[in-house]
Backbone as numpy.savetxt, mean C-alpha at the origin, in Angstrom:
# Nx Ny Nz CAx CAy CAz Cx Cy Cz
-15.87 26.70 -7.74 -14.83 26.01 -7.13 -14.55 24.93 -7.94
-13.04 25.08 -7.44 -12.63 23.83 -7.94 -12.93 22.39 -7.44
-12.13 21.37 -8.33 -12.41 20.39 -7.11 -11.80 19.33 -6.20
-10.78 20.18 -6.39 -9.61 20.34 -5.17 -9.82 21.17 -4.09
-10.66 22.59 -4.53 -11.37 22.72 -3.09 -12.38 22.26 -2.69
-13.06 21.70 -3.51 -14.65 21.03 -2.74 -14.09 19.45 -2.32
-12.65 19.27 -2.56 -12.78 18.29 -1.66 -12.00 18.62 -0.04
-11.27 19.42 -0.21 -10.57 20.01 0.77 -11.93 20.76 2.06
-12.77 21.22 1.38 -14.12 21.56 2.09 -15.54 20.38 2.28
-14.77 19.04 1.95 -15.62 17.79 2.65 -16.35 17.17 1.49
-16.27 18.02 0.50 -17.39 17.58 -0.39 -16.98 15.71 -1.16
-17.95 14.89 -0.50 -17.43 13.91 -1.17 -18.16 13.06 -2.63
-19.00 13.86 -2.76 -18.83 13.95 -4.65 -17.84 14.05 -5.69
-17.42 15.61 -5.19 -15.99 15.41 -5.43 -14.96 14.19 -5.23
-14.82 13.88 -4.18 -14.00 13.28 -3.88 -14.57 11.85 -4.47
-14.99 11.18 -5.10 -15.37 10.27 -5.58 -14.93 10.44 -7.11
-15.14 11.49 -7.70 -14.94 11.97 -8.93 -13.47 11.75 -9.10
-12.71 13.08 -8.13 -11.31 13.05 -8.22 -10.63 11.69 -8.48
-11.14 10.60 -7.47 -10.78 9.41 -7.49 -10.64 8.88 -8.44
-11.81 8.28 -9.51 -11.75 8.02 -10.89 -10.67 8.17 -11.64
-10.91 10.01 -11.29 -9.92 10.19 -12.24 -8.75 10.21 -12.46
-8.28 10.28 -11.15 -6.74 9.64 -10.76 -6.79 8.20 -11.04
-7.77 7.37 -10.61 -7.54 5.89 -10.93 -7.27 5.50 -12.85
-8.17 6.22 -13.53 -7.93 6.38 -14.96 -7.11 7.04 -15.23
-6.37 7.59 -14.64 -5.29 8.57 -15.28 -5.10 9.24 -16.32
-6.60 9.85 -15.71 -7.06 11.22 -16.56 -5.65 12.24 -16.74
-6.30 12.83 -17.85 -5.15 14.16 -17.90 -5.27 15.34 -16.77
-6.30 15.39 -16.67 -6.61 16.53 -15.60 -5.98 16.43 -14.35
-6.04 15.18 -14.37 -5.92 14.51 -12.43 -4.68 15.48 -11.75
-3.74 15.35 -12.76 -2.24 15.68 -12.55 -2.36 17.17 -12.11
-3.03 18.05 -12.43 -3.57 19.20 -12.13 -3.86 19.39 -10.89
-5.09 18.78 -10.73 -5.43 18.34 -9.21 -5.19 18.01 -7.97
-4.48 16.74 -8.63 -3.04 16.57 -7.32 -2.29 17.60 -7.12
-1.76 18.45 -7.97 -0.91 19.64 -7.74 -1.78 20.48 -6.81
-2.62 20.82 -6.71 -3.49 21.56 -6.50 -3.38 20.94 -4.77
-3.63 19.90 -4.54 -3.81 19.37 -3.56 -2.96 18.99 -2.55
-1.60 18.57 -3.06 -0.38 18.52 -2.37 -0.13 19.35 -1.29
-0.35 20.81 -1.50 0.05 21.50 -0.09 -0.73 20.96 1.36
-2.20 20.36 1.00 -2.99 20.14 1.57 -2.79 19.18 2.40
-1.47 18.19 1.84 -1.55 16.61 2.55 -0.43 16.72 3.63
0.02 15.38 4.16 1.04 15.10 4.83 0.53 15.02 6.34
-0.69 14.57 6.95 -1.24 15.05 8.09 -1.34 13.60 8.50
-2.05 12.57 7.23 -2.66 11.27 7.70 -1.32 10.43 8.16
-2.42 9.38 8.89 -1.29 7.97 9.56 -1.59 7.32 8.63
-0.99 6.99 7.04 -1.08 5.95 6.46 -0.72 4.32 6.78
-1.44 3.43 7.21 -1.66 2.12 7.12 -1.83 1.14 6.26
-0.68 0.35 6.06 -1.01 -1.16 5.01 -1.52 -2.26 6.17
-2.28 -2.77 5.08 -3.01 -4.54 6.22 -2.50 -5.15 4.35
-1.65 -6.18 4.76 -1.71 -7.14 4.13 -1.58 -8.61 3.92
-1.13 -9.36 3.23 -1.29 -10.85 3.69 -1.95 -11.73 2.26
-1.91 -13.10 2.54 -2.25 -13.94 1.67 -3.49 -13.85 1.27
-4.27 -14.15 0.38 -5.56 -14.21 -0.06 -6.66 -15.44 1.19
-7.29 -14.70 1.52 -8.20 -15.52 2.39 -8.09 -15.31 4.06
-6.96 -14.33 4.23 -6.12 -14.58 5.94 -7.28 -13.84 6.45
-8.28 -12.58 5.99 -9.33 -12.34 6.01 -9.12 -10.64 6.88
-8.30 -9.82 6.18 -7.74 -8.62 5.66 -8.86 -7.71 5.69
-9.77 -7.66 4.59 -11.34 -7.03 4.81 -11.60 -6.96 6.23
-12.26 -8.10 6.74 -12.89 -8.37 8.09 -12.19 -7.56 8.82
-10.73 -7.87 8.67 -9.61 -6.96 10.05 -10.16 -5.59 10.19
-9.82 -4.94 8.46 -9.80 -3.34 8.10 -11.59 -3.24 8.46
-12.48 -3.94 8.34 -13.91 -3.37 8.93 -13.69 -3.14 10.66
-13.20 -3.75 11.43 -13.42 -3.38 12.46 -11.97 -2.72 13.04
-10.95 -2.16 12.01 -9.79 -1.40 12.94 -10.77 -0.01 12.62
-11.37 -0.25 11.40 -11.82 1.02 10.69 -13.11 1.55 12.23
-13.73 0.57 12.28 -14.68 0.94 13.53 -13.95 1.41 15.12
-13.16 0.67 15.01 -12.62 1.37 16.08 -11.87 2.29 16.08
-11.00 2.73 14.93 -10.68 3.99 14.94 -11.65 5.52 15.39
-13.15 4.73 14.34 -13.86 6.03 14.71 -14.24 6.25 15.91
-14.53 5.13 16.78 -14.79 5.16 18.21 -13.96 6.13 18.96
-12.89 6.38 18.69 -11.44 7.17 18.94 -11.62 8.76 18.44
-12.71 8.65 17.78 -13.39 9.97 17.28 -12.21 10.46 15.84
-11.61 9.35 15.05 -10.55 9.65 14.54 -11.73 8.95 12.71
-11.07 10.00 11.66 -12.09 9.77 10.73 -10.97 8.85 9.34
-11.41 7.69 8.54 -10.80 7.01 8.51 -11.27 6.78 6.85
-10.12 6.57 6.16 -10.36 6.20 4.35 -9.58 5.18 4.16
-10.52 4.35 3.24 -9.70 2.81 2.98 -10.02 3.02 1.64
-8.77 2.52 1.31 -8.42 1.94 -0.43 -8.54 0.32 0.00
-9.33 -0.33 -0.76 -9.17 -1.63 -1.13 -8.75 -2.25 -2.19
-7.32 -2.97 -2.52 -7.09 -3.20 -3.85 -7.39 -4.43 -4.05
-8.56 -4.63 -5.23 -8.87 -5.76 -5.82 -7.84 -6.46 -6.85
-8.19 -7.81 -6.90 -7.80 -8.06 -8.58 -8.62 -7.60 -9.66
-8.56 -7.54 -10.72 -9.23 -6.69 -12.02 -9.48 -7.79 -12.71
-10.67 -7.65 -12.98 -11.40 -8.41 -13.96 -10.80 -8.84 -14.78
-10.42 -10.06 -15.64 -10.07 -10.46 -17.00 -10.84 -9.63 -17.93
-11.77 -9.33 -17.84 -13.17 -9.10 -18.76 -13.36 -7.24 -18.82
-12.64 -6.93 -17.83 -12.52 -5.50 -18.05 -11.56 -4.74 -17.06
-11.75 -3.43 -16.54 -10.59 -2.78 -15.26 -10.75 -3.07 -14.72
-12.67 -3.27 -13.78 -12.85 -3.01 -12.69 -12.39 -4.25 -11.70
-12.41 -3.72 -10.53 -12.54 -4.50 -9.41 -13.49 -5.65 -9.10
-12.77 -7.29 -8.93 -14.17 -8.40 -9.02 -14.42 -8.55 -8.04
-13.70 -8.25 -6.39 -14.26 -8.97 -5.27 -15.36 -7.68 -4.56
-14.71 -6.49 -4.77 -15.89 -5.54 -4.29 -15.78 -5.56 -2.69
-14.56 -4.93 -2.09 -14.34 -4.89 -0.83 -15.55 -4.27 -0.57
-15.62 -3.00 -1.00 -16.72 -2.23 0.13 -18.12 -3.73 0.61
-18.17 -4.39 -0.55 -19.32 -5.18 0.23 -18.82 -5.95 1.50
-17.75 -6.84 1.36 -17.35 -7.02 2.73 -17.37 -6.08 4.15
-17.54 -4.77 3.70 -17.27 -3.67 4.72 -18.73 -2.92 5.04
-19.54 -3.52 4.86 -20.73 -3.05 4.81 -21.01 -2.17 6.24
-20.52 -2.67 7.35 -20.99 -2.25 8.11 -20.28 -0.68 8.98
-19.54 -0.07 7.76 -18.83 1.00 7.51 -19.81 1.66 6.90
-20.81 1.78 6.12 -21.36 2.48 5.73 -22.58 3.18 5.86
-22.41 4.45 5.64 -23.26 5.40 6.27 -23.03 6.02 7.04
-21.69 6.25 7.54 -20.88 6.97 8.62 -19.94 7.33 7.77
-20.28 9.33 7.62 -19.78 10.09 7.12 -17.94 10.71 7.60
-17.85 10.03 8.39 -16.28 9.53 8.90 -15.38 8.49 8.16
-16.29 7.61 7.24 -15.53 6.70 6.93 -15.53 6.50 5.38
-14.68 6.50 4.39 -14.79 6.83 3.10 -14.13 5.58 2.26
-15.12 4.40 1.82 -14.12 3.37 1.31 -14.17 3.30 -0.33
-12.88 3.03 -0.82 -12.99 2.73 -2.29 -11.74 1.60 -2.46
-12.57 1.14 -3.57 -12.49 -0.04 -4.20 -11.72 0.24 -5.14
-10.24 -0.26 -5.09 -9.53 -0.04 -6.75 -8.65 -1.34 -7.42
-9.34 -1.58 -8.37 -8.37 -2.07 -9.53 -6.75 -2.63 -9.02
-6.15 -3.84 -9.56 -5.00 -3.77 -9.58 -4.82 -3.51 -10.96
-5.35 -4.01 -11.93 -5.02 -3.55 -13.25 -3.60 -3.95 -13.48
-3.32 -5.25 -12.83 -2.08 -5.94 -14.04 -0.75 -5.29 -12.83
-1.31 -4.32 -12.03 0.19 -4.06 -10.75 0.64 -4.96 -10.51
1.83 -4.84 -9.95 2.32 -6.44 -8.61 2.89 -5.47 -7.45
2.82 -6.51 -6.54 3.37 -5.95 -5.06 1.98 -6.00 -4.53
0.60 -6.23 -5.24 -0.24 -6.05 -4.12 -0.92 -4.66 -4.23
-0.65 -3.63 -4.85 -1.29 -2.56 -5.24 -1.39 -2.19 -6.54
-2.00 -1.28 -6.73 -2.72 -0.30 -8.14 -1.99 0.77 -8.45
-1.75 1.35 -9.67 -1.25 1.87 -9.92 -1.13 3.00 -9.30
-2.33 3.59 -9.17 -3.18 4.77 -8.95 -2.84 4.93 -7.02
-2.65 3.89 -6.46 -3.31 3.74 -4.87 -2.55 4.61 -4.54
-0.78 5.25 -4.62 -0.30 6.43 -4.12 -1.03 7.60 -4.07
-1.19 8.15 -5.10 -1.89 8.93 -5.75 -3.06 9.42 -4.98
-4.48 8.17 -4.88 -5.45 8.19 -4.50 -5.33 8.41 -3.10
-4.51 7.85 -2.33 -3.98 7.88 -1.05 -4.20 9.28 -0.41
-2.90 10.03 -1.99 -2.23 11.17 -0.81 -3.88 12.21 -1.21
-4.88 12.00 -2.43 -6.22 12.43 -2.10 -6.95 12.18 -0.99
-7.08 11.29 -0.29 -7.85 11.00 0.80 -6.84 11.83 1.88
-5.52 12.01 2.01 -5.17 12.77 2.74 -5.16 14.20 3.00
-5.31 14.30 1.76 -5.38 16.40 1.81 -6.63 16.48 1.98
-8.24 15.36 1.86 -9.09 15.60 1.94 -9.38 15.38 3.61
-8.44 15.23 4.71 -8.36 15.56 5.87 -8.58 13.99 6.93
-8.91 13.18 6.10 -8.72 12.04 6.60 -7.66 12.15 7.65
-7.57 11.31 9.08 -6.61 10.58 9.99 -5.95 10.15 9.71
-6.76 9.00 9.34 -6.65 7.46 9.08 -6.37 7.18 7.54
-5.29 6.79 7.01 -5.66 5.93 5.27 -5.26 4.78 5.20
-6.39 3.84 5.46 -6.02 2.48 5.48 -5.49 1.92 3.96
-4.71 1.30 3.51 -4.77 0.58 2.34 -4.44 -0.92 2.50
-5.51 -1.67 1.71 -5.91 -2.90 1.78 -5.06 -3.29 0.58
-3.97 -4.00 0.72 -4.04 -4.78 -0.78 -4.44 -6.44 -1.14
-4.34 -6.37 -2.38 -5.09 -7.97 -2.88 -4.00 -8.58 -2.25
-3.91 -10.05 -2.14 -3.81 -11.27 -1.54 -2.40 -11.18 -2.27
-1.53 -11.04 -1.22 -0.29 -11.03 -1.74 0.78 -12.04 -1.40
1.74 -12.65 -1.99 2.56 -13.79 -1.30 3.88 -13.07 -0.33
4.86 -13.82 -0.98 6.30 -13.84 -0.21 6.95 -12.48 -0.90
6.41 -11.61 -2.13 7.09 -10.67 -2.86 6.51 -10.05 -2.33
5.13 -9.73 -2.20 4.42 -8.55 -2.12 4.73 -7.69 -0.84
5.92 -7.02 -0.69 6.53 -5.97 -0.39 6.35 -4.66 0.03
5.76 -4.28 -1.88 5.41 -2.90 -2.20 4.76 -2.42 -1.24
3.76 -2.46 -0.35 2.84 -1.96 0.34 3.81 -0.86 1.65
4.94 -1.94 2.27 5.57 -0.91 2.90 6.56 0.26 2.39
6.54 0.63 1.26 7.07 1.32 0.97 6.25 2.64 0.80
4.79 2.82 0.99 3.73 3.56 0.37 3.00 3.91 2.27
3.30 3.74 3.15 2.40 3.71 4.22 4.00 3.99 5.38
3.04 4.37 6.93 3.47 4.42 7.70 3.57 3.44 8.48
2.87 2.43 8.32 2.48 1.24 9.36 2.25 0.14 8.92
3.10 -0.66 9.03 2.43 -1.89 7.85 2.45 -3.23 9.14
0.76 -3.76 8.76 0.49 -4.94 9.88 0.29 -6.34 8.79
0.68 -7.31 8.92 0.66 -8.33 8.13 0.26 -9.16 8.47
-0.71 -9.74 8.06 -1.20 -11.03 8.79 -1.06 -12.81 8.04
-1.35 -13.24 9.19 -1.06 -14.72 9.32 -2.17 -15.06 8.95
-2.82 -16.59 8.53 -3.77 -16.87 8.97 -3.63 -18.48 10.11
-4.44 -18.98 10.76 -4.41 -20.04 11.35 -4.00 -21.26 10.45
-3.21 -21.94 10.53 -3.50 -23.45 9.51 -1.88 -22.89 8.40
-1.16 -21.76 8.81 -0.12 -21.31 7.85 1.23 -22.28 8.10
1.51 -22.80 9.18 2.33 -24.69 9.00 3.58 -23.62 8.89
4.31 -24.73 8.42 5.36 -24.83 7.63 5.19 -23.75 6.32
4.27 -22.83 6.44 4.47 -21.72 5.29 4.90 -20.25 5.98
4.80 -20.61 7.29 5.94 -19.27 7.65 7.39 -19.47 7.48
7.88 -20.43 7.48 9.15 -20.84 7.43 9.55 -20.07 5.95
8.66 -20.60 4.79 9.04 -20.33 3.34 8.68 -18.87 3.70
7.97 -17.89 4.43 7.58 -16.17 3.63 8.41 -15.55 5.04
9.14 -15.99 5.50 9.78 -15.02 6.88 10.73 -14.23 6.15
11.34 -14.90 5.33 12.47 -14.00 4.61 12.17 -12.79 3.40
10.62 -12.99 3.45 10.08 -12.01 2.90 9.14 -10.55 3.10
7.61 -10.93 3.31 6.77 -9.92 3.09 6.58 -9.84 4.65
7.27 -11.09 5.83 6.59 -11.10 6.91 7.76 -9.92 7.86
9.17 -9.87 7.41 10.03 -8.76 7.19 9.99 -7.35 7.21
8.76 -6.97 6.83 8.30 -6.03 6.22 7.27 -5.34 7.53
7.00 -6.12 8.28 5.82 -5.65 9.23 6.59 -4.94 10.63
5.26 -3.76 10.98 5.51 -3.11 11.91 4.62 -3.57 12.97
3.84 -4.50 13.12 3.02 -5.15 13.74 2.31 -6.63 12.70
2.76 -7.47 13.36 2.44 -9.38 12.80 1.28 -9.91 13.58
0.58 -10.03 13.01 -0.91 -10.56 13.33 -1.38 -11.77 13.15
-1.93 -12.96 13.91 -2.16 -14.21 13.30 -3.81 -14.13 13.44
-4.25 -14.17 12.47 -5.59 -14.01 12.11 -6.41 -15.46 12.41
-7.33 -15.25 12.51 -8.75 -16.67 12.89 -7.76 -17.38 13.80
-8.05 -16.91 14.94 -7.21 -17.23 15.94 -7.77 -18.00 17.02
-9.33 -18.36 16.33 -10.29 -19.47 17.16 -10.20 -20.61 16.56
-9.93 -21.15 15.23 -9.16 -21.98 14.32 -8.19 -23.08 14.66
-8.04 -24.47 14.83 -6.87 -24.74 15.04 -6.23 -24.56 14.53
-4.58 -24.88 14.94 -3.58 -24.55 14.56 -3.05 -23.18 14.90
-3.88 -22.61 15.47 -3.39 -20.94 15.88 -2.13 -21.08 16.86
-2.55 -21.68 17.76 -1.26 -22.23 18.79 0.16 -22.17 18.53
-0.12 -23.07 17.12 1.07 -24.15 16.36 2.22 -22.81 15.54
0.49 -22.06 14.75 1.42 -20.90 13.85 2.45 -19.43 14.96
1.27 -19.63 16.42 2.00 -18.13 17.06 3.04 -19.15 17.43
3.53 -20.53 18.12 4.41 -20.74 18.61 5.87 -20.64 17.48
5.11 -20.74 16.21 6.31 -20.95 15.24 6.90 -19.46 14.74
6.05 -18.89 14.57 6.65 -17.42 14.42 7.23 -17.07 15.68
7.00 -17.16 16.99 7.99 -16.77 18.21 9.07 -17.43 18.10
9.57 -18.58 17.06 10.80 -19.51 17.33 11.61 -19.14 16.45
9.96 -19.14 15.29 11.69 -18.87 13.90 11.42 -17.44 12.99
10.46 -16.73 13.13 10.75 -15.46 12.59 11.29 -14.09 13.45
12.51 -13.68 12.98 13.36 -12.96 13.60 12.64 -11.54 13.62
11.76 -11.04 15.06 11.90 -9.72 14.83 12.45 -8.76 15.57
13.39 -8.40 14.36 14.33 -7.49 15.32 14.04 -5.86 15.40
14.40 -5.49 16.57 14.09 -3.70 16.74 14.66 -3.35 15.28
13.55 -1.84 15.51 13.87 -1.04 13.88 14.78 -0.13 14.90
16.11 0.29 13.77 17.02 1.22 14.52 16.86 2.09 15.46
17.89 2.33 16.13 17.31 3.38 17.60 17.81 4.94 16.96
16.38 6.09 17.25 16.34 7.05 16.84 17.63 7.58 16.96
17.86 8.75 16.27 19.14 9.69 16.20 19.30 11.03 17.45
17.61 11.13 17.84 17.40 12.63 18.56 17.60 11.97 19.79
17.34 12.77 20.75 17.35 12.89 22.18 16.32 12.98 22.49
15.27 12.31 22.00 13.75 12.42 22.84 13.53 11.73 23.92
12.99 12.08 25.06 12.77 11.28 26.15 12.01 9.64 25.74
12.77 9.11 26.41 12.43 7.71 26.54 10.77 7.50 26.74
9.99 6.83 26.04 8.05 6.70 26.54 8.18 5.15 26.79
7.55 5.21 28.25 6.92 3.64 28.52 6.28 2.95 27.19
6.15 3.47 26.66 5.35 2.25 25.41 6.55 1.90 25.02
7.83 1.44 24.90 8.55 1.01 23.88 9.16 0.41 24.67
9.93 -0.91 24.27 10.88 -1.73 25.19 12.15 -1.45 24.79
13.21 -1.87 25.73 14.90 -1.40 25.33 14.92 0.47 25.83
16.37 0.48 26.11 17.05 1.83 26.36 17.31 2.52 25.29
17.07 1.40 24.14 17.29 2.72 22.76 15.96 3.64 22.13
14.92 3.00 22.77 13.77 3.26 22.37 13.32 2.90 21.24
14.14 1.52 20.73 14.21 0.95 19.43 12.21 0.24 19.08
11.66 0.30 17.96 10.32 -0.10 18.21 10.68 -1.67 18.15
9.99 -2.67 18.98 10.08 -3.80 18.50 8.56 -4.44 18.03
8.38 -5.05 16.83 7.46 -5.73 16.44 6.73 -6.53 17.27
5.25 -6.18 17.66 4.38 -7.35 18.04 3.73 -7.84 17.61
3.98 -9.15 18.22 2.70 -10.88 17.55 1.98 -10.38 18.14
0.64 -10.69 17.60 -0.66 -10.95 18.18 -1.35 -11.51 17.67
-2.56 -11.75 18.18 -3.73 -12.37 17.50 -5.34 -12.10 17.43
-5.85 -12.22 16.66 -7.01 -11.89 16.46 -8.31 -13.06 15.45
-9.14 -12.38 16.12 -10.25 -12.84 15.39 -11.45 -12.15 14.46
-11.19 -11.55 13.04 -11.49 -10.40 12.87 -13.02 -10.40 12.60
-13.53 -11.73 12.13 -14.85 -11.89 12.29 -15.70 -11.26 13.69
-15.26 -12.09 14.65 -15.96 -11.32 15.38 -15.33 -9.89 16.44
-14.10 -9.18 15.55 -13.31 -8.22 16.78 -12.38 -8.59 17.84
-12.48 -9.74 18.05 -11.61 -9.87 19.27 -10.26 -9.70 19.05
-9.37 -9.31 19.71 -8.08 -8.88 19.76 -7.84 -7.42 19.09
-8.40 -7.11 18.30 -8.38 -5.71 17.98 -8.46 -4.56 18.30
-8.55 -4.49 20.26 -8.39 -3.24 20.71 -6.95 -4.01 20.72
-5.98 -4.93 21.11 -4.72 -4.38 21.21 -4.29 -4.49 19.91
-4.69 -4.67 19.13 -4.19 -4.09 17.47 -4.28 -2.73 17.11
-5.12 -2.24 18.15 -5.59 -0.50 17.92 -4.25 0.45 18.70
-4.22 -0.14 20.10 -2.94 -0.11 20.76 -1.99 -0.02 20.47
-1.31 -1.24 19.76 -0.03 -1.53 18.95 0.19 -0.05 17.70
-0.89 -0.04 17.47 -0.96 0.82 15.89 -0.73 2.75 16.63
-1.58 2.46 17.37 -1.22 4.36 18.57 0.25 3.92 18.77
0.97 2.91 19.62 2.01 3.01 20.29 2.97 2.91 18.91
2.36 2.31 17.90 3.37 2.41 16.42 4.13 4.39 16.17
3.22 4.40 16.31 2.64 6.37 15.44 3.20 6.93 16.32
3.24 6.93 17.79 4.13 7.86 19.03 5.39 7.11 18.61
6.00 6.25 18.35 7.47 5.74 18.23 7.92 6.68 17.00
7.25 6.51 15.49 7.67 7.48 14.61 7.52 8.85 15.12
6.44 9.42 15.57 7.03 11.05 15.92 7.51 11.15 16.93
7.96 9.96 17.83 9.39 10.33 18.71 10.62 10.11 18.04
10.53 9.57 16.77 11.52 9.59 16.53 12.05 9.81 15.04
13.39 10.27 14.25 13.39 10.59 13.19 12.90 9.40 12.02
12.35 8.69 12.15 11.60 7.67 11.91 10.90 8.31 10.67
9.53 8.71 11.51 8.86 9.65 10.86 9.15 9.67 9.27
9.81 10.53 9.61 11.12 11.69 8.33 11.25 10.43 7.29
11.69 9.69 7.78 12.48 8.83 7.04 11.22 7.95 6.26
10.40 7.60 7.09 9.14 7.00 5.85 8.25 8.11 5.23
8.01 8.94 5.64 7.43 9.89 4.62 8.56 10.42 3.13
9.32 10.38 3.67 10.79 10.49 2.39 10.96 9.05 1.70
10.65 7.88 2.52 10.45 6.62 1.55 9.02 6.79 0.44
7.99 7.29 0.88 6.81 7.08 0.35 7.00 8.02 -0.91
7.23 9.51 -0.81 7.03 9.71 -1.59 8.54 9.55 -2.76
9.10 9.39 -2.51 10.46 8.24 -3.68 9.42 7.65 -4.18
8.87 6.59 -3.32 8.38 5.59 -4.32 6.92 5.94 -5.16
6.57 6.65 -5.29 5.70 7.30 -5.81 6.52 8.11 -7.06
7.28 9.12 -6.49 8.15 9.53 -7.60 8.52 8.74 -8.63
9.45 7.90 -8.33 9.70 6.58 -8.83 8.94 6.02 -10.18
7.38 6.01 -9.72 6.38 5.38 -10.12 6.22 6.15 -11.03
6.49 6.78 -10.86 5.83 7.85 -12.17 6.73 8.12 -13.36
7.71 8.31 -12.70 8.98 8.13 -14.14 8.73 7.11 -15.05
9.05 5.69 -14.07 8.64 4.55 -14.94 7.48 4.53 -15.74
6.62 4.93 -15.24 5.09 4.45 -16.23 5.56 5.75 -17.08
5.89 6.97 -16.77 5.69 8.06 -17.93 6.83 7.57 -19.25
8.06 7.79 -18.60 8.97 7.19 -19.49 8.74 6.40 -20.24
8.31 5.30 -19.74 7.64 3.98 -20.76 6.66 4.28 -21.47
5.95 5.11 -21.47 5.01 5.74 -22.43 5.16 6.89 -23.46
6.31 7.32 -23.15 6.93 8.70 -23.93 7.51 7.77 -25.04
8.81 6.78 -24.19 9.32 5.97 -24.91 8.58 5.07 -26.20
7.21 3.98 -25.71 6.51 4.05 -26.85 5.64 4.64 -27.71
5.54 5.99 -26.79 4.98 7.05 -28.13 6.21 7.18 -29.17
7.32 7.14 -28.67 8.46 8.12 -29.98 8.84 6.70 -30.72
8.79 5.72 -30.38 9.83 4.55 -31.35 8.65 4.31 -32.60
9.05 3.57 -33.54 8.11 3.20 -34.74 7.42 1.59 -34.47
6.15 2.06 -34.40 5.46 0.60 -33.96 5.72 -0.84 -35.64
6.47 -0.10 -36.65 6.20 -1.30 -37.76 7.94 -1.72 -36.84
8.56 -1.24 -36.81 10.20 -1.29 -35.77 10.20 -2.48 -34.88
8.79 -2.02 -34.02 8.94 -2.42 -32.62 8.11 -3.88 -33.14
7.49 -3.81 -34.06 6.41 -5.02 -34.47 7.45 -6.11 -35.38
8.42 -5.43 -35.70 9.64 -6.69 -36.45 10.44 -6.84 -35.03
10.89 -6.42 -34.72 11.41 -6.78 -33.35 11.09 -7.45 -32.74
9.96 -7.73 -32.28 9.02 -8.54 -31.89 8.92 -10.02 -32.40
8.54 -9.71 -33.79 8.50 -10.79 -34.56 9.92 -11.57 -34.64
11.02 -10.70 -34.65 12.88 -11.55 -34.86 12.45 -12.35 -33.65
11.80 -11.50 -32.66 11.98 -12.59 -31.09 11.20 -13.97 -31.10
10.24 -13.96 -31.92 9.14 -15.14 -31.80 9.94 -15.76 -32.70
10.68 -15.58 -33.35 11.60 -16.42 -34.65 12.93 -16.80 -33.97
13.06 -16.51 -33.15 14.25 -16.56 -32.38 16.23 -16.05 -32.75
15.41 -14.93 -33.90 16.68 -14.76 -34.66 17.13 -13.46 -33.44
16.63 -13.54 -32.23 17.08 -12.22 -31.45 16.51 -12.37 -30.02
17.14 -11.87 -28.84 16.72 -12.42 -27.78 15.93 -11.32 -27.33
15.23 -11.17 -26.71 14.31 -9.74 -26.21 15.29 -9.38 -25.03
16.06 -9.22 -24.34 17.04 -8.70 -24.15 17.68 -7.58 -24.85
18.54 -8.10 -26.04 19.37 -7.38 -27.30 18.21 -6.43 -27.86
16.83 -7.23 -28.00 15.97 -6.32 -28.73 15.62 -5.28 -28.05
15.46 -5.48 -26.64 15.48 -4.37 -26.11 16.40 -2.74 -26.12
17.78 -3.79 -26.19 19.11 -2.50 -25.83 19.28 -2.26 -27.30
18.60 -2.87 -28.20 18.56 -1.93 -29.78 17.90 -0.90 -29.56
16.61 -1.06 -29.22 15.32 -0.11 -29.04 15.53 1.07 -28.12
16.64 1.03 -27.64 17.08 2.28 -26.27 17.95 2.78 -27.08
18.86 1.80 -27.92 19.75 2.74 -28.71 19.72 3.44 -29.41
18.64 2.66 -30.33 18.59 3.57 -31.21 17.79 4.95 -31.09
16.95 4.04 -30.03 16.09 5.97 -29.41 17.05 7.01 -29.19
18.20 6.10 -27.74 19.16 7.90 -27.85 19.95 8.27 -28.65
19.94 7.26 -30.17 20.86 8.05 -31.04 20.12 9.41 -31.81
18.66 8.70 -32.12 18.01 9.73 -32.50 17.77 10.96 -31.46
17.81 11.00 -30.27 17.41 11.94 -29.48 18.85 12.89 -29.99
19.99 12.37 -29.59 21.13 13.17 -30.09 21.41 13.73 -31.03
21.18 13.16 -32.00 20.76 13.84 -33.75 19.77 15.04 -33.30
18.63 14.63 -32.61 17.81 15.84 -32.77 18.27 17.34 -31.97
19.12 16.92 -30.97 19.68 17.95 -30.01 20.63 18.82 -31.01
21.82 17.96 -31.66 22.96 18.80 -32.41 22.14 19.47 -33.55
C-alpha cells in the first residue's frame, strides 16, 4: 500500500513520515502530494497569528479541545523559529500543547520556519494539504510570532484569527494598517491582566472592522449575521487562554464564520486564493532553484565580488544574470 493510501486510511506513522518528506523538500513528496490531492478540499483551514508572547499556543490548545468536544478532528501545524545551528524548531509548540496528546482525533506537528518570512514555513501549505487529505475536519495553523507585516497566513486559510495581548496600548494604532486588517476574528487575549479594557476600547474606537463584501448569490439570510446584505462583521472578543475563558465565544464565532463562507461565494474565493498562493510559492522556489543550477558559479561569484567592491549594484547584477540566462536559453532553442 502506498504512503498516500496509508494516510487516507488513518495511518499516523505514514502521516508523520510524509510530513517529514514534505518539510524536507524530498523529491518523492511531489508524487505523494499529487496522489493525495483528489482527497482534499474538505477541511476548514484556520490561522492563528499575532505577536510573540500573545498566547497563541495556549489558545490553540483550548481551541482544539473545544472542537474535539463537538466531535471534530483537528490537525495542528505550529510554526516555530528555526535554530540558528540547525533546521529544527527551537520552541517546540507540542510541549506547550501537552493537553492534546493521547487523543487520536488530534494531530500536532511543529514546523521550523527555516528562514521563511510572513510567519509560515515554506512547506506549510503542502503540510496543511496532507492533513486535509488525511481527513481532519479542522487544520489549525499557528504562525511564528509576527508583527505588522505578517499577513501571509490570510492567503493560506479560510478563517484568520488575530490575537492582541493586554498591554498593547498604542501598539494597536501602529499595527492597525497591517495584520489586524486581515482578521476574520479579532481576539484580545490575557484579558485578566491590567490594561485589557483599555486595549479593547482602543480597538473598538480605532480599528475599522469593515464587513466583508456582500455575497453575490441569493441564499436566504442567516440570523447569525448582521446587516441585510449578509456581510460578515469582524467580531472583537476577549479571552484568557491559560484558563480557557472566552474560548466558547471564539468557537461560536468560528462556526458562524464558516457558515457565512458556505452561504456565500466567499468560500470559493478563499479556496482559490489559497491554491494561488501555494502555486505562486512553488513557482518562485522552483524557478529560483533551476536558475541557480543553470548559471555559472564562477560568474555568480565574480558578480558578487564586484558588488562588494562597489563596481556594480545588486540590482544591475541581478538584471545582467537574468538577461544573459535568457539570451542563452533563446540561443539553445534556435
